[in-house]
Every structure is written in structure tokens, then in C-alpha cells.
LUMSEVEX-83903 format. One line per 5 residues: their letters; for each residue x, y, z of C-alpha. Coordinates in nm, 2 decimals. Example, Ala and Ser with C-alpha at 12.3 -4.5 7.8 and 13.67 -1.06 7.14 Angstrom:
2
AS) 1.23 -0.45 0.78 | 1.37 -0.11 0.71
REM end
This chain:
527
MYDVI) 1.12 0.12 7.07 | 1.43 0.32 6.98 | 1.76 0.25 7.10 | 1.90 0.65 7.17 | 1.68 0.95 7.16
VVGGG) 1.87 1.22 7.12 | 1.74 1.56 7.27 | 1.83 1.89 7.06 | 1.99 1.90 6.75 | 2.30 2.16 6.84
SAGAA) 2.66 2.13 6.86 | 2.64 1.87 7.03 | 2.32 1.74 6.93 | 2.39 1.70 6.58 | 2.70 1.56 6.61
VAARL) 2.58 1.21 6.87 | 2.31 1.20 6.63 | 2.47 1.13 6.33 | 2.75 0.97 6.49 | 2.52 0.72 6.67
SENPA) 2.34 0.61 6.34 | 2.65 0.54 6.15 | 2.56 0.19 6.32 | 2.31 0.09 6.11 | 2.19 -0.14 6.38
TRVLL) 2.11 0.18 6.62 | 1.76 0.30 6.55 | 1.79 0.69 6.67 | 1.53 0.95 6.75 | 1.65 1.32 6.71
LEAGL) 1.40 1.56 6.87 | 1.43 1.93 6.81 | 1.22 2.21 6.96 | 1.23 2.46 6.69 | 1.23 2.37 6.32
DWRAG) 1.34 2.13 6.11 | 1.51 2.29 5.84 | 1.74 2.16 5.50 | 2.03 2.28 5.38 | 1.86 2.39 5.04
DAPWE) 1.61 2.61 5.22 | 1.81 2.80 5.43 | 1.72 3.18 5.42 | 1.97 3.45 5.42 | 1.99 3.51 5.77
VTTPN) 2.11 3.17 5.88 | 2.38 3.20 5.55 | 2.49 3.53 5.58 | 2.90 3.55 5.72 | 2.73 3.87 5.96
PIPII) 2.51 3.70 6.25 | 2.42 4.03 6.37 | 2.05 4.05 6.21 | 1.97 3.67 6.34 | 2.10 3.73 6.70
HQREF) 1.91 4.12 6.76 | 1.62 4.13 6.47 | 1.34 4.07 6.71 | 1.17 3.84 6.40 | 1.47 3.65 6.37
QEKWQ) 1.46 3.60 6.76 | 1.10 3.49 6.75 | 1.17 3.22 6.43 | 1.54 3.09 6.57 | 1.59 3.17 6.90
WPQLH) 1.37 3.12 7.24 | 1.23 3.47 7.24 | 1.15 3.48 7.64 | 1.47 3.37 7.77 | 1.62 3.60 7.97
SRRVA) 1.95 3.63 8.22 | 2.12 3.90 8.44 | 2.46 3.89 8.37 | 2.59 4.13 8.67 | 2.43 4.13 9.00
GQDQR) 2.26 4.46 9.02 | 2.17 4.46 8.62 | 1.85 4.39 8.51 | 1.75 4.10 8.29 | 1.82 4.10 7.95
FYWRG) 1.75 3.90 7.64 | 1.98 3.57 7.63 | 2.10 3.44 7.30 | 2.03 3.09 7.21 | 1.98 2.92 6.91
KGLGG) 1.63 2.68 6.83 | 1.65 2.49 6.53 | 1.84 2.22 6.41 | 2.21 2.36 6.43 | 2.08 2.51 6.76
SSMMN) 2.35 2.79 6.85 | 2.56 2.72 6.55 | 2.32 2.81 6.32 | 2.27 3.21 6.43 | 2.64 3.24 6.65
GQIAI) 2.92 3.42 6.55 | 3.06 3.06 6.36 | 3.39 3.12 6.55 | 3.60 2.83 6.54 | 3.85 2.82 6.80
RGVAD) 3.95 2.53 6.98 | 3.96 2.50 7.37 | 4.35 2.53 7.49 | 4.48 2.21 7.58 | 4.58 2.31 7.93
AFDEW) 4.21 2.37 7.99 | 4.18 1.97 7.91 | 4.44 1.87 8.14 | 4.28 2.06 8.42 | 3.98 1.87 8.35
AALGC) 4.14 1.58 8.37 | 4.29 1.71 8.69 | 3.97 1.70 8.84 | 3.86 1.39 8.77 | 3.71 1.42 8.42
TGWSA) 3.91 1.05 8.32 | 3.94 1.09 7.92 | 3.92 1.46 7.92 | 4.26 1.57 7.89 | 4.47 1.72 7.61
KEIMP) 4.62 1.43 7.47 | 4.27 1.24 7.42 | 4.06 1.53 7.35 | 4.28 1.77 7.14 | 4.29 1.50 6.84
LFSVI) 3.89 1.52 6.84 | 3.90 1.88 6.70 | 4.14 1.77 6.40 | 3.81 1.50 6.31 | 3.57 1.83 6.33
EDDLE) 3.71 2.06 6.12 | 3.80 2.06 5.74 | 4.07 2.36 5.78 | 4.11 2.54 5.43 | 4.42 2.70 5.50
FGDRP) 4.63 2.48 5.77 | 4.41 2.11 5.68 | 4.78 1.97 5.61 | 4.96 2.10 5.93 | 5.03 1.85 6.21
GHGRG) 4.76 1.86 6.45 | 4.49 2.00 6.19 | 4.24 1.86 6.00 | 4.13 1.84 5.67 | 3.81 1.64 5.57
GPLPV) 3.61 1.65 5.85 | 3.24 1.81 5.90 | 3.29 2.15 5.95 | 3.48 2.38 5.74 | 3.73 2.64 5.90
YRAPP) 3.79 2.97 5.68 | 4.04 3.25 5.77 | 3.92 3.58 5.61 | 4.21 3.71 5.37 | 4.32 4.01 5.53
ETWGP) 4.31 4.30 5.25 | 3.90 4.14 5.28 | 3.87 4.26 5.69 | 3.67 4.58 5.84 | 3.84 4.88 5.96
IDKGL) 3.81 4.76 6.30 | 3.97 4.42 6.28 | 4.26 4.59 6.07 | 4.30 4.89 6.32 | 4.31 4.63 6.60
RDAAL) 4.55 4.45 6.42 | 4.75 4.71 6.36 | 4.75 4.88 6.72 | 4.81 4.56 6.91 | 5.13 4.47 6.72
ASGYA) 5.26 4.80 6.78 | 5.17 4.78 7.15 | 5.39 4.52 7.17 | 5.15 4.20 7.11 | 5.28 3.93 6.87
WCDDV) 5.10 3.79 6.55 | 4.99 3.44 6.58 | 4.93 3.32 6.26 | 4.67 3.00 6.41 | 4.48 3.08 6.67
NGPDG) 4.42 2.66 6.68 | 4.80 2.62 6.69 | 5.02 2.46 6.97 | 5.07 2.84 7.12 | 4.79 2.96 6.96
EGVAC) 4.80 3.32 7.10 | 4.83 3.71 7.02 | 4.70 3.90 6.74 | 4.51 3.68 6.49 | 4.24 3.58 6.25
YPINS) 3.92 3.43 6.39 | 3.87 3.09 6.18 | 3.56 3.06 6.13 | 3.28 2.77 5.99 | 3.19 2.92 5.66
RDLRR) 3.26 2.80 5.31 | 3.24 3.00 5.02 | 3.13 3.28 5.25 | 2.84 3.07 5.33 | 2.79 2.94 5.75
ISTNE) 2.79 2.61 5.78 | 2.58 2.50 6.11 | 2.60 2.13 6.29 | 2.26 2.08 6.09 | 2.48 2.07 5.76
AYLEP) 2.77 1.95 5.83 | 2.61 1.65 6.01 | 2.26 1.56 5.99 | 2.21 1.69 5.60 | 2.45 1.40 5.51
ARGRA) 2.29 1.14 5.73 | 1.98 1.28 5.62 | 1.90 0.91 5.39 | 1.97 0.65 5.68 | 1.68 0.40 5.77
NLEIR) 1.77 0.40 6.13 | 1.78 0.78 6.20 | 1.44 0.99 6.26 | 1.48 1.36 6.29 | 1.14 1.55 6.45
GHALV) 1.11 1.91 6.47 | 0.88 2.09 6.68 | 0.95 1.89 6.92 | 0.96 2.04 7.32 | 1.08 1.77 7.56
ERVVI) 0.91 1.84 7.84 | 1.09 1.56 8.09 | 1.25 1.26 8.09 | 1.03 0.96 8.23 | 1.20 0.77 8.53
KDGQA) 1.09 0.44 8.67 | 1.28 0.29 8.93 | 1.61 0.47 8.86 | 1.59 0.41 8.50 | 1.51 0.65 8.20
TGVIV) 1.31 0.47 7.96 | 1.15 0.79 7.76 | 1.09 1.11 7.75 | 0.73 1.30 7.73 | 0.74 1.56 7.39
HIEGQ) 0.51 1.79 7.26 | 0.52 1.73 6.93 | 0.34 2.04 6.69 | 0.04 1.90 6.56 | 0.02 1.55 6.72
GTQEI) -0.02 1.66 7.09 | 0.19 1.52 7.39 | 0.29 1.18 7.38 | 0.55 0.95 7.56 | 0.83 0.81 7.33
SAREI) 1.03 0.47 7.47 | 1.43 0.44 7.38 | 1.70 0.25 7.59 | 1.92 0.52 7.61 | 1.82 0.88 7.65
VLCGG) 2.11 1.20 7.58 | 2.04 1.55 7.64 | 2.19 1.78 7.42 | 1.96 2.10 7.48 | 2.22 2.31 7.58
SIHSP) 2.34 2.48 7.88 | 1.99 2.63 7.94 | 1.78 2.33 7.83 | 1.94 2.05 7.93 | 1.93 2.16 8.27
AILLR) 1.57 2.27 8.27 | 1.50 1.94 8.14 | 1.63 1.73 8.39 | 1.50 1.93 8.70 | 1.13 1.89 8.58
SGVGP) 1.28 1.54 8.57 | 1.31 1.57 8.89 | 1.67 1.54 8.91 | 1.86 1.85 9.06 | 1.86 1.98 9.43
ADELK) 1.59 1.88 9.61 | 1.49 2.13 9.83 | 1.43 2.34 9.51 | 1.23 2.05 9.31 | 1.01 2.01 9.64
DMGIT) 0.92 2.39 9.65 | 0.81 2.30 9.27 | 0.57 2.01 9.34 | 0.84 1.79 9.15 | 0.89 1.44 9.28
VECDL) 1.24 1.40 9.36 | 1.43 1.12 9.17 | 1.78 1.20 9.22 | 1.92 1.48 9.43 | 2.20 1.64 9.22
PVGRN) 2.30 2.04 9.20 | 2.19 2.04 8.88 | 2.20 2.44 8.78 | 2.47 2.51 9.01 | 2.78 2.58 8.84
FFDHP) 2.68 2.83 8.52 | 2.94 3.07 8.36 | 2.98 3.26 8.09 | 3.26 3.47 7.96 | 3.23 3.83 8.07
LFRTT) 3.26 4.11 7.75 | 3.35 4.52 7.81 | 3.26 4.70 7.49 | 3.40 5.05 7.41 | 3.24 5.20 7.13
IKLHD) 3.42 5.34 6.86 | 3.26 5.61 6.57 | 3.41 5.54 6.30 | 3.51 5.80 6.01 | 3.20 5.80 5.74
DVAPE) 3.47 5.73 5.50 | 3.58 5.39 5.64 | 3.22 5.22 5.79 | 3.13 4.94 5.66 | 2.80 4.96 5.49
DKDTR) 2.76 4.63 5.30 | 2.48 4.45 5.52 | 2.67 4.10 5.46 | 2.97 4.27 5.60 | 3.15 4.01 5.88
HTNCC) 3.11 4.16 6.21 | 3.50 4.03 6.30 | 3.74 3.88 6.22 | 4.05 3.98 6.42 | 4.07 3.90 6.79
VTYSS) 4.40 3.93 7.03 | 4.42 3.60 7.27 | 4.66 3.68 7.56 | 4.77 3.57 7.90 | 4.70 3.80 8.18
GLADG) 4.97 3.64 8.42 | 4.72 3.73 8.70 | 4.49 3.57 8.95 | 4.53 3.20 8.88 | 4.43 3.30 8.50
GKRDM) 4.63 3.06 8.31 | 4.73 3.04 7.95 | 4.52 3.25 7.70 | 4.27 3.36 7.96 | 4.20 3.72 7.78
ILIAF) 4.05 3.80 7.47 | 4.01 4.08 7.24 | 3.75 4.13 7.05 | 3.70 4.35 6.68 | 3.36 4.44 6.60
NHRGI) 3.35 4.62 6.25 | 2.96 4.71 6.32 | 2.70 4.65 6.55 | 2.44 4.60 6.33 | 2.52 4.85 6.01
GNPGA) 2.63 5.20 6.02 | 2.93 5.40 6.19 | 2.95 5.29 6.54 | 3.22 4.98 6.59 | 3.35 4.88 6.87
IGAGL) 3.61 4.66 7.05 | 3.55 4.41 7.35 | 3.82 4.31 7.62 | 3.67 3.99 7.77 | 3.77 3.68 7.99
FNAFS) 3.84 3.36 7.85 | 3.91 3.17 8.21 | 3.60 3.28 8.44 | 3.60 3.21 8.77 | 3.23 3.34 8.89
RGTLK) 2.96 3.09 8.90 | 2.62 3.16 8.85 | 2.27 2.94 8.89 | 1.98 2.84 8.71 | 1.65 2.76 8.82
LASTD) 1.30 2.64 8.68 | 1.03 2.95 8.68 | 0.77 2.66 8.60 | 0.73 2.34 8.55 | 0.56 2.42 8.20
ASIDP) 0.82 2.36 7.94 | 0.73 2.63 7.72 | 0.87 2.89 8.04 | 1.22 2.94 8.02 | 1.44 2.88 8.34
IVEEN) 1.56 3.21 8.56 | 1.91 3.25 8.52 | 2.15 3.47 8.73 | 2.50 3.47 8.55 | 2.66 3.64 8.87
MLADP) 2.93 3.72 8.62 | 3.28 3.93 8.83 | 3.18 3.78 9.13 | 3.47 3.63 9.17 | 3.77 3.90 9.27
RDMLR) 3.96 3.70 9.02 | 3.75 3.80 8.71 | 3.75 4.13 8.83 | 4.11 4.19 8.88 | 4.17 4.04 8.50
MVDAV) 3.89 4.25 8.40 | 4.05 4.61 8.51 | 4.36 4.53 8.39 | 4.21 4.42 8.05 | 4.05 4.78 8.05
KRLAV) 4.38 4.96 8.06 | 4.53 4.74 7.80 | 4.26 4.85 7.62 | 4.33 5.19 7.64 | 4.67 5.17 7.57
ITTQP) 4.60 4.99 7.20 | 4.32 5.23 7.14 | 4.59 5.55 7.16 | 4.75 5.37 6.88 | 4.73 5.60 6.56
ALAGI) 4.58 5.27 6.36 | 4.25 5.33 6.55 | 4.25 5.70 6.69 | 4.31 5.78 6.36 | 4.01 5.61 6.19
ADWIR) 3.74 5.72 6.48 | 3.56 6.01 6.55 | 3.59 5.91 6.93 | 3.59 5.60 7.12 | 3.38 5.60 7.47
LTDTD) 3.21 5.38 7.69 | 2.88 5.27 7.61 | 2.58 5.54 7.60 | 2.81 5.77 7.78 | 3.05 6.05 7.75
MTLSQ) 3.35 5.92 7.92 | 3.60 5.77 7.72 | 3.80 5.49 7.74 | 4.10 5.65 7.88 | 3.89 5.83 8.14
AAALP) 3.76 5.47 8.24 | 4.08 5.36 8.25 | 4.21 5.64 8.45 | 3.99 5.56 8.72 | 4.03 5.48 9.08
TRELE) 3.99 5.11 9.08 | 3.67 5.11 9.27 | 3.54 5.34 9.05 | 3.61 5.17 8.74 | 3.49 4.83 8.92
AVLRR) 3.12 4.99 8.93 | 3.16 5.10 8.56 | 3.26 4.72 8.44 | 2.97 4.60 8.71 | 2.72 4.86 8.52
DTGDI) 2.84 4.82 8.16 | 3.00 4.43 8.14 | 2.83 4.21 7.88 | 2.85 3.83 7.83 | 2.99 3.67 7.53
QHAAG) 2.68 3.41 7.51 | 2.89 3.11 7.58 | 2.65 2.93 7.88 | 2.86 2.63 8.02 | 2.89 2.40 8.35
TCRMT) 2.49 2.37 8.48 | 2.55 1.97 8.47 | 2.91 2.00 8.57 | 3.11 1.67 8.51 | 3.31 1.54 8.82
GFKDT) 3.49 1.14 8.86 | 3.30 0.82 8.90 | 3.33 0.87 9.27 | 3.29 1.23 9.29 | 2.92 1.29 9.47
GGVVN) 2.97 1.68 9.37 | 2.88 1.69 8.99 | 2.56 1.61 8.79 | 2.73 1.35 8.51 | 3.04 1.12 8.51
PDGTV) 3.32 1.16 8.24 | 3.09 0.94 8.04 | 2.80 1.16 8.03 | 2.62 0.93 8.24 | 2.41 1.14 8.51
KGLKG) 2.49 1.04 8.83 | 2.25 0.78 9.00 | 2.03 0.74 8.72 | 2.07 0.44 8.43 | 2.02 0.55 8.04
LRVAD) 2.05 0.92 8.09 | 2.35 1.11 7.98 | 2.43 1.48 7.89 | 2.65 1.55 7.61 | 2.68 1.94 7.53
ASIMP) 2.85 2.25 7.71 | 2.66 2.20 8.08 | 2.89 1.92 8.15 | 3.22 2.14 8.17 | 3.37 2.14 8.49
SDCRA) 3.56 2.44 8.42 | 3.62 2.72 8.12 | 3.77 2.57 7.78 | 3.89 2.91 7.75 | 3.78 2.96 7.44
NTHFT) 3.43 3.04 7.21 | 3.23 2.72 7.38 | 3.09 2.60 7.00 | 3.39 2.41 6.88 | 3.45 2.27 7.22
TVAIG) 3.07 2.16 7.24 | 3.13 1.96 6.91 | 3.40 1.78 7.09 | 3.17 1.67 7.34 | 2.95 1.55 7.13
EAIAR) 3.16 1.36 6.96 | 3.38 1.22 7.27 | 3.04 1.08 7.41 | 2.92 0.97 7.09 | 3.26 0.76 7.07
MMMRK) 3.19 0.65 7.43 | 2.85 0.50 7.39 | 2.98 0.39 7.08 | 3.22 0.13 7.20 | 2.99 0.06 7.51
QESAA) 2.76 -0.09 7.21 | 3.04 -0.32 7.04 | 3.17 -0.41 7.38 | 2.82 -0.52 7.49 | 2.75 -0.69 7.15
PAVAM) 3.02 -1.03 7.15 | 2.81 -1.08 7.52 | 2.49 -1.07 7.39 | 2.59 -1.31 7.08 | 2.71 -1.55 7.35
AK) 2.40 -1.52 7.54 | 2.21 -1.63 7.22
REM end
């Protein structure tokens, strides 16, 4: 029997498995639905600093993602493909590599919601443990020597939209920020990314590759977990389909779900943990009535397309898609510290069309995730319900108006044939001048997301029955079962979710190790 089964080897799961297996007395099994791959065998599409191919090309979606997974971003839109990594490293091996920390105020909000142990004072130091900051590692509050490199591209290597957004935003009154991960990280900044020598470093390479030689760590790829086995309120193992070996039950003393905000809740639902009425309608025996899938959120993003002059358009297929962002506090609708972001896109593939996106970094709208089938090979139904909360719509309207001002600056207007809404002839300035209701309609039609799924297994205080997991990741009402990934976020971390998700894995692994250490003396005394 294993001591711990970790389900999912992504941003959090790789950290959990690696940290727990540091104790040679803890036998860990990591199950990953996708490929088990080694750093030395990583193909071009995983290592390139440009994530556009692995995200958008269908051959790579089939290989590295969940090709049938779709979501509806905003009510009234059609369902569209939703990007989620499948394979060791999870979304960290196909995302934008952005290494922005969650905002300290956001973690203090988590603590205020009853999530003890998750305040900024307790969580921010974990980011220093995680990172090997190549530029600022020696600064107070930063880290050097951690598993994940943090790199900032020199400005002379930036793309045309990077430079244009930087100069236009500065001319519009936004301040320069040399470190978006610093204590006052707000303003025009260079994106920190998980890259070393211009090569993506996923959590597979950062955490699992160095741990591969441990005798107490076993990794199995192509292992699709169907459900958790629950007996008398105790998780005892998982039912998993392993390619080439069939379906089997594997037992363990504890199960940690790290399948992400889409697949961790789906596993719980198939296991009988979720809203009782929904489970009964699916013919699933109810083990625990909890609001699984009820708190989905993502970051809305509205893009304006920029047709670049031919002489400045990037041509190299490895050209980095973004290096520059502008984060700011809107001062509107309870948004709080650093609730907004503007993002440069040097290209949306290869060719002349670049873009700038305006997005929310503190979203209040909440969506749902429900099972489409009890078959684990069929992805769940995701309704993101973005912009449903008036506070989100108000700030997005303001963001479009801000962006329209910035794009009239010579630094952007001077490199563009035109700047307009995607797939229309309407210019951004025309859109910004629309009556509010008409602009809101445009936003509902055109807004996408930043692929930052979170919240579907919401964490609440130990005595708060309105959530799914407790502050230590344990599933409420059950023993031997935890969740450790972005799905447990009780509210927005106000950043790209990857770095915070790794911190969640680190935090819960430490909680588990402390529990093991406290139990060890009692076991010794009993003997």
C-alpha cells in the first residue's frame, strides 16, 4: 500500500509529490492522465519561449491537452475549446510561462474568509522558496536557488507591441515598475517568466526530474483516475485506468487530488462528493453533499487587434508572444489592490496581427462545472459566466476606455496600420465612445478569458460548511482525502494563477509533512 497517491502532476501536483517524497519513509505514487516525459526528451513545442503553437495547433492540443474540453466564457456566447495541460507539468508545460506572484492583499483576504494559515505573512515566503530569480534573487523578499527559474527578457529583445505598450503607457501616466513581484508591484513592467536559457521550465522539470531517482516515488503516465474509493467516510484508494494495463484499484492511506480546477472537481463528483441533487440525477451514490463545481472563476480578457507595419512585425516562430504588462488598481467596485492588467501580444501566431488585452485580475463573477457523464474520458460542462457580476462589467468598461487612450499614443499608433476590434471594422476608439449599454454588449460578445480556472473546490474555514475543503486541503466530512490546486482558491489571487498554484502545492505538502512528523512520536510510543 502507498502512503499517498497524488492525482495529477501539474503545477501543484508535481510540487506535492516531490516534497512528500523527500521523506524516504513516505511511499508516494503520482498518477498523471497524460504523458510521462523526461526533460531530455522534451520536444520543441514544450521548450520554446513562444507558447502559441502548443496552445493553438490541433496536433499539439491532441498530444498535450484535453482536446474535447470546452467552456462558455460569457452567457450568450458559443462553447469554445478550453486550454488545459495534460501530461507531467500540467498547464505549466503549455501556458504563457508567466511567474507573477499572487497579491499580498489577496492572501490576507483568504485569511479573513476563515482560511487560517493562508495570510500574506504565511504564504508570501513560499514564493521565495519556489523561485530562482536570476535578476532579483538577492533582494529582500525574493529567492535564489529554488526549483523554478524566474527570468526577465532584456528590453532590447522585446517585440514591437511590448515596446509600444511600455512607451504608450508611460506617456499616459502609468509608472514604471522594475519588479511586478515586489512589495509594490504595480505599473508598467516586464513579465517574469519560468525560463532558463530561453527554455521553458515546467514543474515536471523543476520538481519531478530531480526526484526521479527516489526509491519511494513512483510515477505513472497515461493513468486516468475515474474516481476515489470511499468507504465509511474514508478515502481508501482510487479506481484508475492505466493505458495498456486496464482498470484497477490502487490503495493508499491518503489521496491528494491535484487535477486542476476542471478535473479535481470532476473526480470528486464521480466519487459521490458534490451537490446531492446533481449526483442523484447522474445516478451516483452520494457520499458527501458539498458545493463542488459551484465557485468557478477565470480572468476575463478583451483584446484589440493591432495590424503592425510590415517592417516591425515578428517573423521568427520562436519569438516570445509577450514580455510587457501593465498592472493597476482601478479604484472601482471593490476591486482592491492590483485588480486589473493590460497585456501586450506581439503576435497571435505568426504574422502581422498583434494585440493588447485588457483584463480583470480580481474577478467577482462565478460560474459552474457539472458532469456531462460518469465516464471519466468525457470532460465536464463548464459555464464560466464571466461579466455576470456588475462590478466586473463596470471595470471592464473602464479598462476599454483606458486602453483606447493608450493606443492613441504615437508609440503604438505609429507602428500600426490600424487598431480595431477583432474580426470587425470598428476601431477601438469607436468602441470606447459607444454608449455604455452598447459597449457592454460588445464586451459580452467579444470577451474571452486568460485560461486561469480556479475556485471549483472552494476552501473555507474548518467550521464553515459552505465550502468544499478545509484550510489544510482536507475535504469536508471525509477522511484521507485532500485537494491541492487552484480549485481551492476561495477568492481571486489577482495574478496569473500558475505561481500561486505551485505555492498551494508547497503549502499543503508542508501541512501534510507537519502532520506526519507530529504523528511519528505517538506511533513510536505505541510500539
